[in-house]
PAMAR-548320 format. One record per residue (C-alpha): residue number from 1; residue in one letter; chain; x, y, z. Coordinates in Angstrom, 1 decimal. Layout:
   i aa ch     xx     yy     zz
 NUM  a  A      X      Y      Z
...
***
This chain:
   i aa ch     xx     yy     zz
   1  m  A  -30.1  -21.0 -105.8
   2  a  A  -31.3  -20.7 -102.2
   3  e  A  -29.4  -23.7 -101.2
   4  i  A  -26.2  -22.3 -102.8
   5  a  A  -26.7  -19.0 -101.1
   6  t  A  -27.0  -20.7  -97.7
   7  c  A  -23.8  -22.6  -98.3
   8  i  A  -22.0  -19.4  -99.2
   9  a  A  -23.3  -17.6  -96.2
  10  n  A  -22.3  -20.5  -93.8
  11  a  A  -18.9  -21.1  -95.5
  12  k  A  -15.8  -20.9  -93.3
  13  t  A  -12.3  -20.2  -94.3
  14  l  A   -9.6  -22.9  -93.9
  15  e  A   -7.0  -20.9  -92.0
  16  p  A   -3.5  -22.5  -92.0
  17  e  A   -2.6  -23.9  -88.6
  18  g  A   -0.6  -21.5  -86.5
  19  l  A   -1.8  -18.3  -88.2
  20  h  A   -3.2  -15.9  -85.7
  21  r  A   -4.1  -12.2  -85.2
  22  p  A   -2.5  -10.2  -82.4
  23  i  A   -5.7   -9.9  -80.4
  24  d  A   -5.8  -13.7  -80.2
  25  y  A   -2.9  -13.5  -77.8
  26  l  A   -4.5  -10.9  -75.5
  27  d  A   -4.7  -13.0  -72.3
  28  s  A   -1.1  -14.3  -72.8
  29  v  A    0.4  -10.9  -73.4
  30  v  A   -1.5   -9.4  -70.4
  31  d  A   -0.1  -12.2  -68.2
  32  l  A    3.4  -11.2  -69.3
  33  f  A    2.9   -7.6  -68.1
  34  h  A    0.7   -8.5  -65.1
  35  p  A    1.5  -12.0  -64.0
  36  d  A   -0.7  -13.8  -61.5
  37  p  A    1.2  -13.8  -58.2
  38  g  A    0.4  -17.6  -58.0
  39  v  A    1.9  -18.4  -61.4
  40  r  A    5.6  -19.0  -61.6
  41  t  A    7.5  -17.1  -64.4
  42  g  A   10.4  -19.5  -64.1
  43  y  A   13.0  -20.8  -61.7
  44  t  A   15.7  -18.4  -60.4
  45  l  A   19.2  -18.4  -59.0
  46  p  A   19.8  -18.1  -55.2
  47  f  A   21.3  -14.6  -55.4
  48  e  A   19.3  -11.7  -54.2
  49  d  A   20.7   -9.1  -56.7
  50  i  A   19.6  -11.1  -59.8
  51  r  A   16.8  -13.3  -58.4
  52  s  A   14.1  -11.2  -60.2
  53  k  A   16.2  -10.5  -63.3
  54  l  A   17.0  -13.9  -64.7
  55  y  A   14.4  -16.7  -65.1
  56  f  A   14.7  -20.3  -66.4
  57  r  A   11.4  -20.8  -68.2
  58  p  A    9.6  -23.9  -69.6
  59  g  A   10.5  -24.7  -73.2
  60  e  A   14.0  -23.2  -73.0
  61  v  A   17.7  -24.3  -73.1
  62  t  A   20.4  -22.5  -71.1
  63  i  A   24.1  -22.8  -72.0
  64  w  A   26.5  -22.7  -69.0
  65  s  A   30.0  -22.1  -70.2
  66  g  A   33.5  -21.2  -68.9
  67  e  A   37.1  -22.4  -69.0
  68  t  A   38.1  -25.7  -67.3
  69  g  A   38.2  -25.2  -63.5
  70  s  A   36.0  -22.1  -63.6
  71  g  A   33.4  -23.7  -61.4
  72  k  A   30.6  -24.4  -63.9
  73  s  A   29.5  -27.7  -62.4
  74  i  A   29.8  -26.5  -58.8
  75  l  A   27.7  -23.3  -59.5
  76  l  A   25.1  -25.4  -61.3
  77  s  A   25.0  -27.8  -58.4
  78  y  A   24.4  -24.9  -56.0
  79  a  A   21.7  -23.6  -58.3
  80  t  A   20.1  -27.0  -58.2
  81  v  A   19.9  -26.9  -54.5
  82  g  A   18.1  -23.6  -54.8
  83  w  A   15.7  -25.0  -57.4
  84  v  A   14.8  -27.9  -55.1
  85  e  A   13.9  -25.3  -52.5
  86  e  A   11.8  -23.5  -55.1
  87  g  A    9.8  -26.7  -55.7
  88  s  A   11.4  -27.8  -59.0
  89  v  A   12.1  -31.5  -59.7
  90  v  A   15.5  -31.7  -61.4
  91  c  A   17.0  -34.6  -63.3
  92  m  A   20.7  -34.4  -63.6
  93  a  A   23.0  -36.3  -66.0
  94  s  A   26.6  -35.7  -65.1
  95  f  A   29.0  -37.7  -67.3
  96  e  A   32.0  -36.2  -65.6
  97  l  A   31.4  -36.9  -61.9
  98  e  A   30.2  -40.0  -60.1
  99  p  A   26.8  -39.5  -58.3
 100  v  A   28.3  -40.0  -54.8
 101  q  A   30.8  -37.2  -55.5
 102  t  A   28.0  -35.0  -56.8
 103  l  A   25.9  -35.7  -53.7
 104  r  A   28.9  -35.1  -51.4
 105  r  A   29.1  -31.6  -52.8
 106  m  A   25.4  -31.0  -52.6
 107  v  A   25.1  -32.2  -49.0
 108  k  A   27.6  -29.5  -48.0
 109  q  A   25.8  -26.9  -50.1
 110  a  A   22.4  -27.8  -48.7
 111  a  A   23.5  -28.0  -45.1
 112  n  A   25.9  -25.0  -45.3
 113  v  A   28.6  -27.2  -43.7
 114  g  A   32.2  -26.2  -43.9
 115  g  A   33.6  -29.2  -42.1
 116  r  A   32.6  -32.9  -42.1
 117  p  A   28.8  -33.3  -41.5
 118  s  A   27.5  -35.8  -39.1
 119  e  A   25.6  -38.9  -40.4
 120  a  A   22.4  -37.4  -39.1
 121  m  A   23.0  -34.3  -41.2
 122  i  A   23.9  -36.3  -44.3
 123  r  A   20.7  -38.3  -44.0
 124  q  A   18.7  -35.1  -43.5
 125  a  A   20.2  -33.4  -46.5
 126  l  A   19.8  -36.4  -48.8
 127  e  A   16.2  -36.9  -47.8
 128  w  A   15.5  -33.2  -48.5
 129  l  A   17.3  -33.5  -51.9
 130  t  A   15.3  -36.6  -52.8
 131  s  A   12.1  -34.6  -52.9
 132  g  A   13.4  -32.7  -55.9
 133  l  A   16.3  -34.4  -57.5
 134  l  A   17.0  -37.5  -59.7
 135  i  A   20.4  -38.5  -60.9
 136  f  A   21.2  -40.5  -64.1
 137  d  A   24.2  -42.6  -63.2
 138  l  A   26.5  -42.7  -66.2
 139  v  A   30.1  -41.5  -66.1
 140  g  A   31.9  -41.3  -69.4
 141  k  A   30.1  -40.8  -72.7
 142  g  A   26.4  -41.4  -73.5
 143  k  A   24.1  -41.2  -76.5
 144  l  A   21.7  -38.3  -76.8
 145  d  A   18.8  -40.5  -77.9
 146  t  A   19.2  -42.7  -74.9
 147  l  A   19.6  -39.8  -72.6
 148  l  A   16.4  -38.2  -73.9
 149  e  A   14.5  -41.5  -73.4
 150  i  A   15.7  -41.4  -69.7
 151  f  A   14.6  -37.8  -69.4
 152  e  A   11.2  -38.6  -71.0
 153  y  A   10.6  -41.3  -68.3
 154  a  A   11.7  -38.9  -65.6
 155  r  A    9.3  -36.3  -66.9
 156  a  A    6.4  -38.7  -67.1
 157  r  A    7.0  -40.7  -63.9
 158  y  A    8.4  -38.1  -61.5
 159  g  A    7.3  -34.8  -63.0
 160  c  A   10.8  -33.5  -63.6
 161  d  A   10.6  -30.0  -65.1
 162  q  A   14.3  -29.1  -65.3
 163  f  A   17.1  -31.2  -66.8
 164  i  A   20.9  -30.9  -66.6
 165  i  A   23.4  -32.3  -69.1
 166  d  A   27.1  -32.1  -68.0
 167  s  A   28.5  -31.8  -70.5
 168  f  A   27.6  -31.4  -74.2
 169  m  A   30.9  -32.9  -75.4
 170  r  A   30.2  -36.1  -73.4
 171  l  A   27.3  -36.9  -75.7
 172  g  A   29.5  -38.8  -78.2
 173  v  A   29.6  -35.9  -80.6
 174  a  A   33.1  -35.3  -82.1
 175  t  A   34.6  -31.8  -81.4
 176  d  A   35.2  -31.2  -85.1
 177  d  A   31.8  -32.6  -86.4
 178  y  A   29.8  -29.4  -86.5
 179  n  A   26.9  -31.0  -88.4
 180  a  A   26.4  -33.6  -85.7
 181  q  A   26.7  -30.9  -83.0
 182  e  A   24.1  -28.8  -84.8
 183  q  A   21.7  -31.8  -85.0
 184  a  A   22.2  -32.6  -81.4
 185  v  A   21.4  -29.0  -80.3
 186  f  A   18.3  -28.9  -82.4
 187  k  A   17.1  -32.2  -80.9
 188  i  A   17.6  -30.9  -77.3
 189  v  A   15.9  -27.6  -78.1
 190  d  A   13.0  -29.3  -79.8
 191  w  A   12.6  -31.7  -76.9
 192  a  A   12.6  -28.9  -74.3
 193  v  A    9.9  -27.0  -76.3
 194  a  A    7.7  -30.1  -76.9
 195  k  A    7.8  -31.2  -73.2
 196  r  A    7.6  -27.6  -71.8
 197  v  A   10.7  -28.2  -69.6
 198  h  A   14.0  -26.4  -69.1
 199  v  A   17.3  -27.9  -70.1
 200  h  A   20.6  -26.7  -68.7
 201  l  A   23.5  -27.7  -70.9
 202  i  A   27.2  -27.3  -69.9
 203  a  A   29.5  -26.5  -72.8
 204  h  A   33.2  -25.9  -72.5
 205  t  A   35.1  -22.9  -73.9
 206  r  A   38.0  -22.9  -76.3
 207  k  A   41.5  -22.5  -74.8
 208  s  A   42.5  -18.8  -74.8
 209  d  A   43.5  -16.1  -72.4
 210  q  A   40.4  -16.5  -70.3
 211  d  A   42.4  -16.9  -67.1
 212  r  A   43.0  -13.1  -67.5
 213  r  A   39.6  -12.0  -68.9
 214  p  A   36.0  -13.1  -68.8
 215  p  A   34.9  -15.3  -71.7
 216  t  A   32.4  -14.2  -74.4
 217  a  A   29.8  -16.2  -76.3
 218  d  A   32.3  -16.5  -79.1
 219  d  A   34.6  -18.5  -76.8
 220  v  A   32.1  -21.4  -76.4
 221  k  A   33.6  -24.5  -78.0
 222  g  A   31.8  -26.1  -81.0
 223  t  A   29.4  -24.9  -83.7
 224  m  A   27.8  -21.5  -83.4
 225  e  A   24.4  -23.3  -83.4
 226  i  A   25.0  -24.2  -79.8
 227  t  A   24.7  -20.6  -78.6
 228  a  A   22.4  -19.4  -81.5
 229  n  A   19.7  -21.8  -80.4
 230  a  A   19.9  -21.3  -76.7
 231  a  A   17.4  -19.1  -74.9
 232  n  A   20.0  -18.1  -72.2
 233  i  A   23.8  -18.0  -72.2
 234  l  A   25.6  -17.8  -68.9
 235  l  A   29.4  -17.5  -68.7
 236  i  A   31.4  -18.2  -65.6
 237  w  A   34.8  -16.5  -65.0
 238  r  A   37.1  -17.4  -62.1
 239  n  A   39.2  -14.4  -61.1
 240  r  A   42.6  -16.1  -61.1
 241  p  A   44.6  -12.9  -61.0
 242  r  A   42.9  -12.1  -57.6
 243  e  A   43.7  -15.6  -56.3
 244  e  A   47.4  -15.2  -57.3
 245  l  A   47.6  -11.8  -55.5
 246  e  A   45.9  -13.3  -52.4
 247  k  A   48.5  -16.1  -52.3
 248  r  A   51.4  -13.6  -52.5
 249  g  A   49.9  -11.5  -49.7
 250  e  A   49.8   -7.7  -49.1
 251  p  A   52.9   -5.8  -50.2
 252  v  A   54.7   -3.6  -47.7
 253  e  A   55.0   -0.6  -50.0
 254  e  A   51.9    1.6  -49.5
 255  k  A   51.1    2.3  -53.1
 256  a  A   51.4   -1.4  -54.0
 257  a  A   49.4   -2.3  -50.9
 258  k  A   46.5    0.0  -51.9
 259  k  A   46.4   -1.6  -55.4
 260  y  A   46.5   -5.0  -53.7
 261  r  A   43.5   -4.2  -51.5
 262  e  A   41.5   -2.8  -54.5
 263  e  A   42.1   -6.1  -56.4
 264  i  A   41.4   -8.3  -53.4
 265  n  A   38.0   -6.6  -52.8
 266  k  A   36.9   -7.6  -56.3
 267  a  A   34.7  -10.6  -56.8
 268  g  A   36.3  -14.0  -57.0
 269  v  A   33.8  -15.2  -59.6
 270  v  A   31.9  -13.3  -62.2
 271  l  A   28.6  -14.7  -63.7
 272  r  A   27.7  -13.0  -67.0
 273  c  A   24.3  -13.3  -68.7
 274  v  A   25.0  -12.4  -72.3
 275  k  A   21.7  -13.7  -73.6
 276  q  A   18.2  -14.0  -72.2
 277  r  A   15.9  -14.3  -75.2
 278  n  A   12.6  -14.0  -73.2
 279  g  A   13.8  -11.6  -70.6
 280  d  A   15.0   -7.9  -70.4
 281  w  A   18.1   -8.3  -68.3
 282  e  A   21.7   -9.0  -69.5
 283  g  A   24.6   -8.2  -67.3
 284  s  A   27.1   -9.4  -64.7
 285  a  A   26.7  -10.7  -61.1
 286  r  A   29.6  -10.6  -58.7
 287  l  A   30.0  -13.8  -56.6
 288  w  A   32.2  -15.1  -53.9
 289  f  A   32.9  -18.8  -53.4
 290  n  A   33.2  -20.6  -50.1
 291  q  A   35.7  -23.4  -50.5
 292  g  A   34.4  -25.2  -47.4
 293  t  A   30.7  -25.2  -48.1
 294  y  A   30.8  -25.0  -51.9
 295  q  A   28.3  -22.2  -51.7
 296  y  A   28.3  -19.0  -53.6
 297  r  A   27.1  -15.6  -52.5
 298  g  A   26.5  -12.2  -54.0
 299  p  A   27.0   -8.7  -52.5
 300  s  A   23.5   -8.7  -51.0
 301  d  A   23.5  -12.2  -49.6
 302  g  A   24.5  -13.2  -46.1
 303  r  A   28.2  -13.7  -45.5
 304  n  A   27.6  -16.9  -43.5
 305  g  A   25.8  -18.7  -46.3
 306  r  A   22.3  -20.3  -46.4
 307  d  A   21.0  -23.2  -44.4
 308  f  A   18.7  -25.0  -46.9
 309  v  A   18.3  -27.8  -44.4
 310  r  A   18.9  -28.0  -40.6
 311  l  A   18.7  -30.7  -38.0
 312  p  A   15.7  -30.4  -35.6
 313  g  A   18.0  -29.3  -32.8
 314  g  A   19.8  -26.6  -34.9
 315  r  A   23.2  -26.7  -36.6
 316  d  A   25.2  -29.9  -36.9
 317  p  A   27.1  -30.4  -33.7
 318  l  A   29.9  -32.4  -35.4
 319  e  A   30.4  -29.7  -37.9
 320  e  A   30.5  -27.1  -35.2
 321  v  A   33.3  -29.0  -33.4
 322  e  A   35.3  -29.4  -36.6
 323  s  A   34.9  -25.7  -37.5
 324  n  A   36.0  -24.6  -34.0
 325  n  A   39.1  -26.9  -34.2
 326  s  A   40.1  -25.5  -37.6
 327  d  A   40.1  -21.8  -36.4
***
């Protein structure tokens, strides 16, 4: 009897794995309210007005969407330059653009060069980008399983913590095969969670009247599981009505001229965050695009852009000459 009593006294419950009490999460919840200044919440976008409002955290997937020509890839490219500056190591798989074209764009973005950069500046920018960027060279269509194997290696070998897929419809999944799309999204999300990395996924929108209005999450092409399983949804809208007005020029009649100036002062691009599962902010950011440098800026950012890299002697002399000649 004594032996049985001892066994009962020392018995332990076999709690199911994953079942916890609220107090078990004390340290983690405290960290959310009072984060250690040395611990990164997530990566951000290089725009002052939303830098502390939107984070790209480990174990998440972000959907970037917008109509064709809205600037999804260019904006994501500029964000990547900002992430390299923040210390991220990004692996990019662009099935729609050759690596040299991607890097041509990123050199101009990193160097803030509106003209043609010198060879010295190109080398400086590429060496700087090499510290935080890998590119998977495959234009066309790829298989998701193969892509995730490449990502797995990049994560293990180079410490990549962010991954870009441009775009979802280039993964060999038929546009009308919603079951296959659902399975692909689940696989990407599960992989991001398991590896504690962030995946950025470009998804196109359906054809509609988006040239006149910003898109919504319902406009994202494909199964609803694409947006339902994403942690963040970012929608890019290019203000084409403003561009058309600018091409026509300011009217002579005063009333029409006043309306023209009001429209021209509006942002050329609108970035909308319609979902941030692990954050408090959802809203819009007004952006302006520089066709020369491929950089974007917000209302609180410098009008002359950002020099992520510079030559030891200052700005690129070749670019200065070309810029002066173009004025």
